[in-house]
All heavy atoms as an XYZ file, in Angstrom:
857
protein
N     -94.990    -94.922    -70.441
C     -95.314    -96.135    -71.188
C     -95.451    -97.292    -70.216
O     -94.545    -97.545    -69.421
C     -94.210    -96.406    -72.207
C     -94.453    -97.545    -73.173
C     -95.653    -97.256    -74.049
C     -93.226    -97.742    -74.030
N     -96.562    -97.986    -70.267
C     -96.826    -99.094    -69.369
C     -96.420   -100.408    -70.030
O     -97.024   -100.836    -71.005
C     -98.313    -99.116    -69.001
C     -98.633   -100.184    -67.990
O     -97.757   -100.905    -67.532
N     -99.899   -100.282    -67.644
N     -95.403   -101.055    -69.465
C     -94.917   -102.332    -69.992
C     -95.296   -103.505    -69.104
O     -94.626   -104.525    -69.113
C     -93.398   -102.279    -70.146
C     -92.965   -101.355    -71.241
O     -93.661   -101.199    -72.225
N     -91.814   -100.737    -71.076
N     -96.361   -103.350    -68.322
C     -96.761   -104.385    -67.362
C     -96.890   -105.764    -68.000
O     -96.341   -106.720    -67.529
C     -98.102   -104.002    -66.732
C     -98.000   -102.971    -65.652
C     -97.486   -103.532    -64.343
O     -97.913   -104.634    -63.950
O     -96.656   -102.856    -63.732
N     -97.655   -105.879    -69.040
C     -97.951   -107.178    -69.651
C     -97.510   -107.208    -71.118
O     -98.197   -107.762    -71.964
C     -99.438   -107.478    -69.554
C    -100.034   -107.426    -68.152
C     -99.461   -108.408    -67.166
N     -99.526   -109.759    -67.679
C     -98.838   -110.761    -67.168
N     -98.042   -110.579    -66.168
N     -98.944   -111.966    -67.678
N     -96.360   -106.653    -71.407
C     -95.914   -106.537    -72.798
C     -95.630   -107.895    -73.440
O     -95.696   -108.030    -74.663
C     -94.685   -105.639    -72.888
S     -93.250   -106.289    -72.024
N     -95.339   -108.912    -72.636
C     -94.991   -110.219    -73.192
C     -96.223   -111.065    -73.518
O     -96.117   -112.098    -74.178
C     -94.076   -110.977    -72.232
C     -94.739   -111.464    -70.969
C     -94.823   -110.440    -69.855
O     -94.439   -109.282    -70.022
O     -95.317   -110.811    -68.790
N     -97.402   -110.640    -73.080
C     -98.613   -111.452    -73.242
C     -98.909   -111.789    -74.699
O     -99.252   -112.933    -75.009
C     -99.822   -110.763    -72.631
C     -99.826   -110.836    -71.116
O     -98.957   -111.543    -70.551
O    -100.684   -110.179    -70.499
N     -98.801   -110.832    -75.578
C     -99.129   -111.073    -76.992
C     -98.197   -112.123    -77.595
O     -98.642   -112.995    -78.352
C     -99.047   -109.775    -77.783
N     -96.935   -112.065    -77.252
C     -95.971   -113.024    -77.798
C     -96.228   -114.415    -77.226
O     -96.216   -115.409    -77.958
C     -94.532   -112.548    -77.525
C     -94.275   -111.265    -78.310
C     -93.519   -113.619    -77.877
C     -93.008   -110.553    -77.977
N     -96.484   -114.498    -75.937
C     -96.760   -115.794    -75.312
C     -98.047   -116.397    -75.857
O     -98.123   -117.604    -76.108
C     -96.785   -115.649    -73.778
C     -95.371   -115.356    -73.292
C     -97.354   -116.892    -73.109
C     -95.260   -114.996    -71.851
N     -99.059   -115.563    -76.071
C    -100.310   -116.055    -76.664
C    -100.067   -116.575    -78.082
O    -100.619   -117.604    -78.471
C    -101.362   -114.955    -76.683
C    -101.960   -114.670    -75.336
C    -102.931   -113.503    -75.370
O    -103.021   -112.777    -76.351
N    -103.658   -113.307    -74.279
N     -99.252   -115.872    -78.859
C     -98.944   -116.310    -80.225
C     -98.243   -117.669    -80.206
O     -98.598   -118.573    -80.967
C     -98.078   -115.269    -80.935
C     -97.665   -115.705    -82.311
C     -98.543   -115.621    -83.378
C     -96.401   -116.233    -82.538
C     -98.179   -116.045    -84.646
C     -96.020   -116.655    -83.799
C     -96.914   -116.558    -84.845
O     -96.548   -116.990    -86.090
N     -97.247   -117.816    -79.331
C     -96.521   -119.081    -79.236
C     -97.472   -120.204    -78.842
O     -97.451   -121.290    -79.435
C     -95.353   -118.957    -78.234
C     -94.281   -118.015    -78.796
C     -94.753   -120.324    -77.910
C     -93.224   -117.610    -77.788
N     -98.313   -119.949    -77.851
C     -99.290   -120.950    -77.417
C    -100.266   -121.323    -78.518
O    -100.587   -122.510    -78.703
N    -100.706   -120.322    -79.266
C    -101.638   -120.585    -80.367
C    -100.984   -121.457    -81.439
O    -101.627   -122.360    -81.982
C    -102.117   -119.264    -80.974
C    -103.006   -119.445    -82.147
N    -104.296   -119.928    -82.039
C    -102.794   -119.236    -83.470
C    -104.840   -119.989    -83.246
N    -103.945   -119.578    -84.129
N     -99.733   -121.213    -81.751
C     -99.040   -122.010    -82.771
C     -98.897   -123.468    -82.324
O     -99.052   -124.388    -83.123
C     -97.672   -121.410    -83.092
C     -97.739   -120.037    -83.738
C     -98.609   -120.012    -84.976
O     -98.536   -120.887    -85.828
N     -99.459   -119.003    -85.072
N     -98.589   -123.682    -81.046
C     -98.496   -125.047    -80.538
C     -99.856   -125.733    -80.551
O     -99.949   -126.919    -80.888
C     -97.903   -125.058    -79.126
C     -96.402   -125.064    -79.138
C     -95.687   -123.890    -79.014
C     -95.690   -126.253    -79.285
C     -94.302   -123.883    -79.039
C     -94.309   -126.262    -79.310
C     -93.615   -125.073    -79.183
O     -92.256   -125.074    -79.223
N    -100.907   -124.997    -80.189
C    -102.269   -125.566    -80.220
C    -102.662   -125.956    -81.645
O    -103.221   -127.031    -81.862
C    -103.271   -124.554    -79.663
C    -103.131   -124.263    -78.206
C    -103.711   -125.349    -77.336
O    -104.660   -126.025    -77.768
O    -103.188   -125.520    -76.221
N    -102.378   -125.087    -82.599
C    -102.719   -125.370    -83.994
C    -101.968   -126.603    -84.491
O    -102.536   -127.448    -85.191
C    -102.404   -124.152    -84.868
N    -100.709   -126.720    -84.135
C     -99.919   -127.877    -84.555
C    -100.468   -129.161    -83.932
O    -100.579   -130.188    -84.596
C     -98.450   -127.681    -84.166
C     -97.562   -128.802    -84.659
C     -97.140   -128.837    -85.986
C     -97.155   -129.818    -83.811
C     -96.333   -129.857    -86.448
C     -96.351   -130.852    -84.262
C     -95.938   -130.860    -85.577
O     -95.139   -131.874    -86.033
N    -100.836   -129.090    -82.652
C    -101.400   -130.259    -81.975
C    -102.720   -130.679    -82.625
O    -102.968   -131.875    -82.826
C    -101.614   -129.961    -80.492
C    -102.180   -131.090    -79.648
C    -101.239   -132.296    -79.641
C    -102.434   -130.608    -78.236
N    -103.544   -129.702    -82.981
C    -104.809   -130.008    -83.657
C    -104.554   -130.695    -84.998
O    -105.216   -131.682    -85.328
C    -105.619   -128.714    -83.890
C    -106.230   -128.150    -82.643
C    -107.334   -129.033    -82.092
O    -108.016   -129.743    -82.816
N    -107.502   -128.998    -80.783
N    -103.606   -130.171    -85.761
C    -103.289   -130.768    -87.064
C    -102.719   -132.174    -86.901
O    -103.037   -133.077    -87.668
C    -102.294   -129.892    -87.832
C    -102.909   -128.598    -88.322
O    -104.157   -128.500    -88.334
O    -102.148   -127.686    -88.684
N    -101.873   -132.347    -85.910
C    -101.250   -133.644    -85.678
C    -102.264   -134.673    -85.178
O    -102.108   -135.868    -85.401
C    -100.112   -133.496    -84.667
C     -99.125   -134.630    -84.708
C     -97.915   -134.359    -83.836
O     -98.100   -134.203    -82.614
O     -96.813   -134.305    -84.375
N    -103.292   -134.213    -84.497
C    -104.322   -135.115    -83.979
C    -105.348   -135.500    -85.045
O    -106.148   -136.402    -84.832
C    -105.059   -134.457    -82.811
O    -104.162   -134.153    -81.780
N    -105.338   -134.814    -86.170
C    -106.314   -135.068    -87.227
C    -105.989   -136.298    -88.054
O    -104.986   -136.993    -87.834
N    -106.827   -136.555    -89.036
C    -106.659   -137.727    -89.893
C    -105.597   -137.518    -90.968
O    -104.900   -138.444    -91.334
C    -108.002   -138.072    -90.544
C    -109.101   -138.507    -89.569
C    -110.409   -138.677    -90.310
C    -108.695   -139.776    -88.855
N    -105.505   -136.319    -91.501
C    -104.572   -136.051    -92.597
C    -103.302   -135.392    -92.031
O    -103.201   -134.181    -91.935
C    -105.239   -135.145    -93.636
C    -104.361   -134.965    -94.855
O    -103.342   -135.619    -95.007
N    -104.784   -134.071    -95.731
N    -102.325   -136.222    -91.684
C    -101.106   -135.692    -91.068
C     -99.978   -135.462    -92.069
O     -98.905   -135.037    -91.696
C    -100.609   -136.652    -89.992
C    -101.505   -136.649    -88.804
C    -100.871   -137.403    -87.696
N    -101.731   -138.519    -87.374
C    -101.417   -139.519    -86.598
N    -100.249   -139.561    -86.043
N    -102.264   -140.483    -86.355
N    -100.209   -135.723    -93.313
C     -99.139   -135.577    -94.313
C     -98.862   -134.124    -94.676
O     -97.757   -133.785    -95.041
C     -99.499   -136.341    -95.581
C     -99.496   -137.810    -95.380
C     -99.795   -138.519    -96.660
N     -99.975   -139.931    -96.374
C     -99.596   -140.878    -97.185
N     -99.053   -140.583    -98.333
N     -99.790   -142.118    -96.861
N     -99.851   -133.296    -94.599
C     -99.700   -131.914    -95.057
C     -99.664   -130.918    -93.900
O    -100.136   -129.802    -94.034
C    -100.844   -131.558    -96.010
C    -100.843   -132.442    -97.235
O     -99.789   -132.824    -97.723
N    -102.021   -132.794    -97.723
N     -99.086   -131.317    -92.796
C     -99.017   -130.433    -91.639
C     -97.932   -129.388    -91.870
O     -96.802   -129.715    -92.247
C     -98.717   -131.216    -90.344
C     -99.864   -132.167    -90.033
C     -98.478   -130.266    -89.193
C     -99.611   -133.050    -88.827
N     -98.296   -128.153    -91.646
C     -97.331   -127.052    -91.732
C     -96.938   -126.694    -90.308
O     -97.783   -126.404    -89.466
C     -97.931   -125.833    -92.455
C     -98.292   -126.215    -93.892
C     -96.963   -124.662    -92.420
C     -99.055   -125.154    -94.629
N     -95.642   -126.735    -90.033
C     -95.143   -126.476    -88.686
C     -94.804   -124.999    -88.538
O     -93.765   -124.540    -88.982
C     -93.910   -127.338    -88.411
C     -93.446   -127.244    -86.981
O     -94.065   -126.509    -86.190
O     -92.455   -127.917    -86.641
N     -95.708   -124.251    -87.912
C     -95.491   -122.826    -87.671
C     -95.140   -122.536    -86.216
O     -95.238   -121.400    -85.766
C     -96.744   -122.020    -88.048
C     -96.919   -121.949    -89.542
O     -95.957   -121.872    -90.279
N     -98.163   -121.996    -89.987
N     -94.730   -123.585    -85.482
C     -94.369   -123.379    -84.080
C     -93.116   -122.506    -83.989
O     -92.280   -122.501    -84.883
C     -94.103   -124.710    -83.387
C     -95.335   -125.578    -83.258
C     -94.992   -126.907    -82.667
N     -94.134   -127.654    -83.596
C     -93.562   -128.806    -83.299
N     -93.730   -129.357    -82.121
N     -92.811   -129.426    -84.187
N     -93.010   -121.802    -82.884
C     -91.826   -120.981    -82.620
C     -90.837   -121.876    -81.895
O     -91.129   -122.382    -80.810
C     -92.182   -119.743    -81.767
C     -90.944   -118.935    -81.465
C     -93.229   -118.902    -82.471
N     -89.678   -122.079    -82.487
C     -88.681   -122.971    -81.900
C     -87.563   -122.216    -81.196
O     -86.846   -122.778    -80.380
C     -88.075   -123.869    -82.977
C     -89.085   -124.768    -83.613
N     -89.547   -125.904    -83.014
C     -89.735   -124.673    -84.799
C     -90.432   -126.493    -83.792
N     -90.571   -125.764    -84.882
N     -87.392   -120.949    -81.529
C     -86.264   -120.195    -80.994
C     -86.612   -118.709    -80.958
O     -87.322   -118.210    -81.825
C     -85.045   -120.431    -81.890
S     -83.575   -119.557    -81.379
N     -86.093   -118.028    -79.949
C     -86.279   -116.586    -79.829
C     -84.909   -115.931    -79.745
O     -84.142   -116.196    -78.812
C     -87.103   -116.262    -78.587
S     -87.210   -114.497    -78.229
N     -84.583   -115.114    -80.721
C     -83.365   -114.308    -80.648
C     -83.716   -113.075    -79.831
O     -84.504   -112.246    -80.264
C     -82.886   -113.906    -82.043
C     -82.482   -115.042    -82.976
C     -82.103   -114.488    -84.340
C     -81.359   -115.862    -82.394
N     -83.152   -112.965    -78.652
C     -83.490   -111.869    -77.750
C     -82.358   -110.848    -77.773
O     -81.262   -111.112    -77.270
C     -83.737   -112.379    -76.329
C     -84.356   -111.326    -75.468
C     -85.729   -111.133    -75.479
C     -83.576   -110.487    -74.687
C     -86.315   -110.138    -74.713
C     -84.148   -109.492    -73.926
C     -85.516   -109.329    -73.946
O     -86.092   -108.340    -73.202
N     -82.621   -109.695    -78.362
C     -81.602   -108.661    -78.496
C     -81.538   -107.806    -77.238
O     -82.545   -107.298    -76.769
C     -81.884   -107.796    -79.730
C     -81.598   -108.526    -81.011
C     -82.573   -109.301    -81.610
C     -80.340   -108.459    -81.594
C     -82.313   -109.998    -82.771
C     -80.069   -109.148    -82.757
C     -81.055   -109.920    -83.350
N     -80.327   -107.666    -76.723
C     -80.080   -106.925    -75.489
C     -79.317   -105.658    -75.837
O     -78.353   -105.695    -76.603
C     -79.267   -107.787    -74.506
C     -80.071   -109.047    -74.166
C     -78.916   -107.008    -73.254
C     -79.263   -110.117    -73.488
N     -79.750   -104.558    -75.272
C     -79.120   -103.268    -75.544
C     -77.657   -103.275    -75.093
O     -77.348   -103.710    -73.982
C     -79.873   -102.160    -74.812
O     -79.188   -100.935    -74.959
N     -76.757   -102.768    -75.931
C     -75.350   -102.711    -75.541
C     -75.052   -101.546    -74.604
O     -73.979   -101.466    -74.025
C     -74.630   -102.526    -76.876
C     -75.606   -101.776    -77.715
C     -76.965   -102.297    -77.296
N     -76.029   -100.651    -74.451
C     -75.846    -99.480    -73.596
C     -76.414    -99.805    -72.219
O     -77.485   -100.356    -72.093
C     -76.566    -98.270    -74.191
C     -76.270    -98.099    -75.667
C     -77.265    -98.279    -76.614
C     -74.993    -97.808    -76.103
C     -77.003    -98.149    -77.956
C     -74.715    -97.681    -77.456
C     -75.726    -97.850    -78.373
O     -75.452    -97.732    -79.709
N     -75.718    -99.482    -71.218
C     -76.180    -99.789    -69.875
C     -75.300   -100.835    -69.231
O     -74.222   -101.164    -69.707
N     -75.791   -101.385    -68.170
C     -74.990   -102.305    -67.369
C     -75.620   -103.686    -67.290
O     -75.761   -104.243    -66.208
C     -74.820   -101.739    -65.974
C     -74.179   -100.379    -65.959
C     -73.594   -100.113    -64.609
N     -73.070    -98.804    -64.350
C     -72.109    -98.192    -64.988
N     -71.572    -98.730    -66.029
N     -71.687    -97.016    -64.612
N     -76.002   -104.232    -68.395
C     -76.564   -105.580    -68.400
C     -78.044   -105.586    -68.705
O     -78.535   -104.768    -69.481
N     -78.746   -106.510    -68.062
C     -80.167   -106.687    -68.338
C     -81.009   -105.684    -67.559
O     -80.704   -105.353    -66.418
C     -80.594   -108.099    -67.946
C     -79.962   -109.246    -68.727
C     -80.401   -110.576    -68.143
C     -80.314   -109.169    -70.196
N     -82.074   -105.247    -68.187
C     -83.052   -104.387    -67.523
C     -84.109   -105.284    -66.884
O     -84.264   -106.442    -67.280
C     -83.710   -103.465    -68.554
C     -82.729   -102.525    -69.218
C     -83.410   -101.730    -70.298
C     -82.371   -100.867    -71.008
N     -82.839   -100.375    -72.276
N     -84.851   -104.772    -65.920
C     -85.904   -105.596    -65.290
C     -86.903   -106.158    -66.296
O     -87.365   -107.291    -66.152
C     -86.579   -104.635    -64.322
C     -85.516   -103.645    -63.978
C     -84.692   -103.487    -65.230
N     -87.217   -105.407    -67.339
C     -88.168   -105.899    -68.338
C     -87.570   -107.060    -69.135
O     -88.279   -107.987    -69.532
C     -88.658   -104.759    -69.264
C     -89.871   -105.227    -70.056
C     -87.552   -104.290    -70.190
C     -90.614   -104.117    -70.736
N     -86.242   -107.041    -69.355
C     -85.577   -108.157    -70.038
C     -85.701   -109.428    -69.204
O     -86.025   -110.502    -69.730
C     -84.095   -107.849    -70.265
C     -83.858   -106.696    -71.221
O     -84.654   -106.536    -72.167
O     -82.874   -105.964    -71.028
N     -85.439   -109.304    -67.916
C     -85.508   -110.458    -67.018
C     -86.931   -111.004    -66.969
O     -87.152   -112.212    -67.089
C     -85.005   -110.071    -65.614
C     -83.511   -109.750    -65.678
C     -85.287   -111.174    -64.601
C     -82.950   -109.100    -64.446
N     -87.902   -110.113    -66.822
C     -89.304   -110.529    -66.761
C     -89.721   -111.247    -68.041
O     -90.365   -112.297    -67.999
C     -90.185   -109.303    -66.526
C     -91.648   -109.600    -66.441
C     -92.453   -108.337    -66.283
C     -93.925   -108.638    -66.373
N     -94.719   -107.465    -66.607
N     -89.341   -110.681    -69.167
C     -89.721   -111.268    -70.447
C     -89.077   -112.633    -70.643
O     -89.743   -113.598    -71.019
C     -89.330   -110.322    -71.586
C     -89.828   -110.773    -72.919
C     -91.107   -110.474    -73.316
C     -89.014   -111.504    -73.769
C     -91.580   -110.901    -74.549
C     -89.476   -111.936    -74.985
C     -90.756   -111.631    -75.383
N     -87.780   -112.737    -70.376
C     -87.095   -114.012    -70.559
C     -87.606   -115.070    -69.585
O     -87.698   -116.241    -69.948
C     -85.583   -113.836    -70.429
C     -84.964   -113.187    -71.650
S     -83.191   -113.352    -71.721
C     -82.683   -111.960    -70.748
N     -87.943   -114.662    -68.372
C     -88.509   -115.608    -67.407
C     -89.831   -116.185    -67.904
O     -90.111   -117.362    -67.713
C     -88.764   -114.907    -66.074
C     -87.688   -115.091    -65.097
C     -88.219   -114.700    -63.738
N     -87.132   -114.620    -62.801
C     -87.086   -113.798    -61.791
N     -88.064   -112.956    -61.580
N     -86.069   -113.803    -60.977
N     -90.649   -115.354    -68.495
C     -91.953   -115.830    -68.959
C     -91.837   -116.648    -70.242
O     -92.744   -117.398    -70.579
C     -92.910   -114.659    -69.164
O     -92.444   -113.806    -70.169
N     -90.729   -116.539    -70.931
C     -90.572   -117.187    -72.229
C     -89.718   -118.451    -72.188
O     -89.878   -119.324    -73.037
C     -89.945   -116.174    -73.193
C     -90.129   -116.358    -74.665
C     -91.606   -116.318    -75.025
C     -89.413   -115.264    -75.427
N     -88.826   -118.591    -71.223
C     -87.829   -119.659    -71.287
C     -88.402   -121.062    -71.167
O     -87.753   -122.029    -71.578
C     -86.716   -119.434    -70.257
C     -87.086   -119.723    -68.846
N     -86.371   -120.587    -68.064
C     -88.092   -119.274    -68.067
C     -86.913   -120.649    -66.857
N     -87.956   -119.848    -66.849
N     -89.622   -121.217    -70.651
C     -90.261   -122.530    -70.603
C     -90.918   -122.906    -71.925
O     -91.270   -124.068    -72.117
C     -91.341   -122.556    -69.511
C     -90.750   -122.555    -68.126
O     -89.610   -123.019    -67.954
O     -91.433   -122.078    -67.204
N     -91.068   -121.961    -72.812
C     -91.814   -122.188    -74.044
C     -90.942   -122.334    -75.288
O     -91.265   -123.093    -76.185
C     -92.821   -121.062    -74.239
C     -93.889   -121.057    -73.151
C     -94.579   -119.730    -73.042
C     -95.564   -119.674    -71.919
N     -95.129   -120.160    -70.629
N     -89.848   -121.592    -75.357
C     -88.960   -121.638    -76.520
C     -87.504   -121.522    -76.066
O     -87.222   -121.096    -74.941
C     -89.248   -120.507    -77.532
C     -90.621   -120.626    -78.138
C     -89.059   -119.149    -76.930
N     -86.600   -121.893    -76.948
C     -85.186   -121.670    -76.696
C     -84.887   -120.188    -76.855
O     -85.286   -119.575    -77.844
C     -84.328   -122.457    -77.688
C     -84.444   -123.942    -77.500
O     -84.315   -124.443    -76.396
N     -84.705   -124.652    -78.583
N     -84.184   -119.624    -75.893
C     -83.812   -118.207    -75.963
C     -82.328   -118.110    -76.277
O     -81.505   -118.747    -75.618
C     -84.108   -117.491    -74.631
C     -85.599   -117.537    -74.323
C     -83.628   -116.045    -74.685
C     -85.961   -116.962    -72.969
N     -82.018   -117.309    -77.283
C     -80.631   -117.025    -77.635
C     -80.411   -115.533    -77.408
O     -80.863   -114.708    -78.197
C     -80.329   -117.390    -79.108
C     -78.894   -117.061    -79.464
C     -80.636   -118.851    -79.383
N     -79.736   -115.168    -76.311
C     -79.482   -113.746    -76.073
C     -78.403   -113.230    -77.027
O     -77.379   -113.878    -77.231
C     -79.000   -113.690    -74.618
C     -78.743   -115.082    -74.200
C     -79.271   -116.008    -75.231
N     -78.674   -112.074    -77.604
C     -77.760   -111.450    -78.562
C     -77.512   -110.014    -78.117
O     -78.467   -109.284    -77.840
C     -78.362   -111.460    -79.989
C     -77.441   -110.778    -80.978
C     -78.686   -112.871    -80.433
N     -76.257   -109.623    -78.054
C     -75.944   -108.231    -77.741
C     -76.103   -107.432    -79.027
O     -75.362   -107.636    -79.988
C     -74.519   -108.087    -77.170
C     -74.385   -108.882    -75.871
C     -74.189   -106.614    -76.938
C     -72.978   -108.953    -75.325
N     -77.083   -106.553    -79.038
C     -77.351   -105.738    -80.226
C     -76.195   -104.767    -80.464
O     -75.573   -104.287    -79.520
C     -78.656   -104.972    -80.046
N     -75.916   -104.500    -81.703
C     -74.887   -103.537    -82.101
C     -73.535   -103.832    -81.454
O     -72.787   -102.924    -81.098
C     -75.322   -102.110    -81.774
C     -76.585   -101.682    -82.484
C     -76.913   -100.257    -82.145
C     -78.187    -99.842    -82.837
N     -78.533    -98.453    -82.554
N     -73.224   -105.104    -81.296
C     -71.971   -105.490    -80.650
C     -70.754   -105.025    -81.440
O     -69.666   -104.877    -80.882
C     -71.918   -107.000    -80.452
N     -70.946   -104.769    -82.721
C     -69.822   -104.307    -83.540
C     -69.380   -102.890    -83.172
O     -68.312   -102.445    -83.601
C     -70.157   -104.408    -85.024
C     -71.394   -103.623    -85.423
O     -72.253   -103.385    -84.542
O     -71.511   -103.262    -86.601
N     -70.166   -102.192    -82.370
C     -69.779   -100.835    -81.947
C     -68.990   -100.840    -80.641
O     -68.541    -99.788    -80.193
C     -71.024    -99.945    -81.769
O     -71.840   -100.486    -80.729
C     -71.824    -99.842    -83.060
N     -68.839   -102.033    -80.037
C     -68.129   -102.150    -78.770
C     -66.728   -102.712    -78.993
O     -66.484   -103.417    -79.977
C     -68.892   -103.082    -77.821
C     -70.335   -102.710    -77.496
C     -70.984   -103.826    -76.690
C     -70.396   -101.400    -76.742
N     -65.840   -102.431    -78.056
C     -64.504   -103.035    -78.114
C     -64.607   -104.477    -77.606
O     -65.593   -104.853    -76.974
C     -63.500   -102.260    -77.246
O     -63.892   -102.383    -75.878
C     -63.426   -100.794    -77.648
N     -63.564   -105.258    -77.863
C     -63.582   -106.656    -77.420
C     -63.676   -106.767    -75.907
O     -64.371   -107.633    -75.381
C     -62.349   -107.386    -77.938
C     -62.400   -107.612    -79.429
C     -61.238   -108.423    -79.917
C     -61.363   -108.584    -81.419
N     -60.445   -109.556    -81.959
N     -63.008   -105.900    -75.187
C     -63.070   -105.971    -73.725
C     -64.463   -105.561    -73.216
O     -64.964   -106.129    -72.246
C     -61.995   -105.104    -73.081
O     -62.191   -103.745    -73.394
N     -65.096   -104.584    -73.877
C     -66.457   -104.196    -73.503
C     -67.431   -105.348    -73.742
O     -68.308   -105.603    -72.921
C     -66.905   -102.960    -74.286
C     -66.221   -101.680    -73.878
C     -66.572   -100.516    -74.798
O     -66.813   -100.737    -76.002
O     -66.594    -99.378    -74.287
N     -67.253   -106.030    -74.857
C     -68.124   -107.170    -75.171
C     -67.935   -108.269    -74.132
O     -68.913   -108.829    -73.626
C     -67.836   -107.714    -76.593
C     -68.278   -106.703    -77.650
C     -68.538   -109.050    -76.816
C     -67.867   -107.056    -79.060
N     -66.689   -108.574    -73.796
C     -66.422   -109.617    -72.801
C     -67.055   -109.293    -71.456
O     -67.698   -110.142    -70.830
C     -64.915   -109.824    -72.632
C     -64.320   -110.823    -73.593
C     -62.908   -111.212    -73.167
N     -61.989   -110.077    -73.168
C     -61.306   -109.655    -74.225
N     -61.438   -110.282    -75.375
N     -60.494   -108.630    -74.142
N     -66.879   -108.061    -70.996
C     -67.429   -107.705    -69.686
C     -68.960   -107.667    -69.708
O     -69.609   -108.125    -68.762
C     -66.860   -106.375    -69.195
O     -67.271   -105.315    -70.018
N     -69.549   -107.147    -70.787
C     -71.014   -107.107    -70.889
C     -71.582   -108.518    -70.975
O     -72.576   -108.833    -70.315
C     -71.435   -106.275    -72.104
C     -72.931   -106.103    -72.322
C     -73.602   -105.464    -71.108
C     -73.199   -105.268    -73.567
N     -70.935   -109.370    -71.764
C     -71.397   -110.751    -71.891
C     -71.332   -111.467    -70.541
O     -72.277   -112.154    -70.148
C     -70.546   -111.499    -72.915
C     -70.955   -112.926    -73.125
C     -70.087   -113.596    -74.167
C     -70.446   -115.062    -74.326
N     -69.589   -115.725    -75.318
N     -70.243   -111.278    -69.809
C     -70.108   -111.911    -68.494
C     -71.191   -111.411    -67.539
O     -71.789   -112.203    -66.794
C     -68.715   -111.639    -67.926
N     -71.443   -110.108    -67.564
C     -72.468   -109.525    -66.691
C     -73.856   -110.069    -67.036
O     -74.639   -110.419    -66.153
C     -72.450   -108.003    -66.819
C     -73.246   -107.302    -65.763
C     -73.082   -105.787    -65.792
N     -71.743   -105.328    -66.086
C     -71.423   -104.537    -67.120
N     -72.350   -104.104    -67.931
N     -70.177   -104.163    -67.320
N     -74.156   -110.152    -68.324
C     -75.462   -110.650    -68.774
C     -75.632   -112.119    -68.387
O     -76.677   -112.516    -67.861
C     -75.630   -110.447    -70.294
C     -75.803   -108.960    -70.611
C     -76.805   -111.260    -70.830
C     -75.707   -108.627    -72.082
N     -74.615   -112.938    -68.628
C     -74.708   -114.355    -68.276
C     -74.847   -114.554    -66.770
O     -75.566   -115.444    -66.315
C     -73.500   -115.117    -68.815
C     -73.457   -115.288    -70.335
C     -72.153   -115.937    -70.775
C     -74.655   -116.079    -70.830
N     -74.181   -113.712    -66.001
C     -74.302   -113.780    -64.543
C     -75.733   -113.454    -64.098
O     -76.305   -114.149    -63.253
C     -73.318   -112.799    -63.905
C     -73.296   -112.821    -62.400
C     -72.280   -111.834    -61.858
O     -71.122   -111.869    -62.293
O     -72.680   -111.020    -60.999
N     -76.307   -112.409    -64.689
C     -77.683   -112.030    -64.350
C     -78.678   -113.101    -64.782
O     -79.655   -113.372    -64.071
C     -78.039   -110.691    -64.987
C     -77.312   -109.516    -64.372
C     -77.663   -108.202    -65.036
O     -78.813   -108.049    -65.487
O     -76.780   -107.332    -65.103
N     -78.438   -113.707    -65.929
C     -79.308   -114.787    -66.409
C     -79.247   -115.959    -65.426
O     -80.267   -116.536    -65.071
C     -78.908   -115.211    -67.838
C     -79.378   -114.155    -68.844
C     -79.467   -116.580    -68.195
C     -78.892   -114.355    -70.257
N     -78.046   -116.278    -64.977
C     -77.876   -117.369    -64.018
C     -78.517   -117.037    -62.669
O     -79.184   -117.879    -62.063
C     -76.389   -117.670    -63.848
C     -76.152   -118.931    -63.053
O     -76.804   -119.952    -63.363
O     -75.323   -118.896    -62.127
N     -78.337   -115.813    -62.186
C     -78.927   -115.388    -60.903
C     -80.443   -115.482    -60.909
O     -81.066   -115.744    -59.881
C     -78.533   -113.941    -60.596
C     -77.116   -113.746    -60.147
C     -76.748   -112.272    -60.022
O     -77.618   -111.409    -60.262
O     -75.586   -112.005    -59.699
N     -81.038   -115.251    -62.065
C     -82.503   -115.251    -62.190
C     -83.063   -116.583    -62.671
O     -84.247   -116.672    -62.997
C     -82.943   -114.115    -63.118
C     -82.747   -112.767    -62.472
O     -83.505   -112.401    -61.579
N     -81.710   -112.049    -62.869
N     -82.197   -117.602    -62.724
C     -82.613   -118.956    -63.115
C     -83.340   -118.992    -64.459
O     -84.370   -119.650    -64.606
C     -83.492   -119.598    -62.035
C     -82.747   -119.742    -60.735
O     -81.583   -120.139    -60.738
N     -83.393   -119.427    -59.639
N     -82.808   -118.266    -65.416
C     -83.372   -118.236    -66.763
C     -82.587   -119.242    -67.609
O     -81.359   -119.197    -67.644
C     -83.284   -116.830    -67.376
C     -84.110   -115.847    -66.542
C     -83.759   -116.844    -68.822
C     -83.890   -114.393    -66.903
N     -83.305   -120.127    -68.257
C     -82.654   -121.122    -69.123
C     -82.528   -120.532    -70.528
O     -83.512   -120.082    -71.101
C     -83.450   -122.408    -69.133
C     -83.392   -123.151    -67.809
C     -84.012   -124.536    -67.899
N     -85.348   -124.540    -68.478
C     -86.467   -124.316    -67.784
N     -86.406   -124.035    -66.510
N     -87.633   -124.360    -68.393
N     -81.318   -120.586    -71.047
C     -81.065   -120.126    -72.411
C     -80.490   -121.273    -73.217
O     -80.029   -122.277    -72.658
C     -80.104   -118.912    -72.444
C     -78.767   -119.259    -71.819
C     -80.740   -117.703    -71.788
C     -77.691   -118.201    -71.998
N     -80.503   -121.126    -74.531
C     -79.940   -122.145    -75.409
C     -78.430   -122.117    -75.268
O     -77.809   -121.059    -75.309
C     -80.340   -121.871    -76.865
C     -79.827   -122.925    -77.803
C     -80.468   -124.155    -77.886
C     -78.706   -122.698    -78.582
C     -79.996   -125.125    -78.731
C     -78.242   -123.664    -79.441
C     -78.885   -124.875    -79.512
O     -78.421   -125.847    -80.348
N     -77.820   -123.301    -75.063
C     -76.366   -123.367    -74.917
C     -75.782   -124.392    -75.830
O     -76.237   -125.456    -75.965
C     -76.005   -123.660    -73.472
C     -76.496   -122.571    -72.586
C     -75.839   -122.602    -71.211
O     -74.842   -123.253    -70.998
N     -76.408   -121.868    -70.295
């Protein structure tokens, strides 16, 4: 499976929504503007493994300038509290190492 440009469709969608909003806001009738912009991305991270995968880092890097990213550990209810703490610390460390801005 080739995941080279998997984020392109999402980034194009976000860009299109911002363009549409700007067009509506620039028009004469601004009272009936529907805001379909993407304001936040809930990014689910696999609880299996040792933190972020390269594709997670690549995707979040390409997205963090456009929307707020909220990383979520998927299926966290299947982990113990100590597993959650260590995984969360590892993920936050990797996010910081890669200069990815997340919602705080």
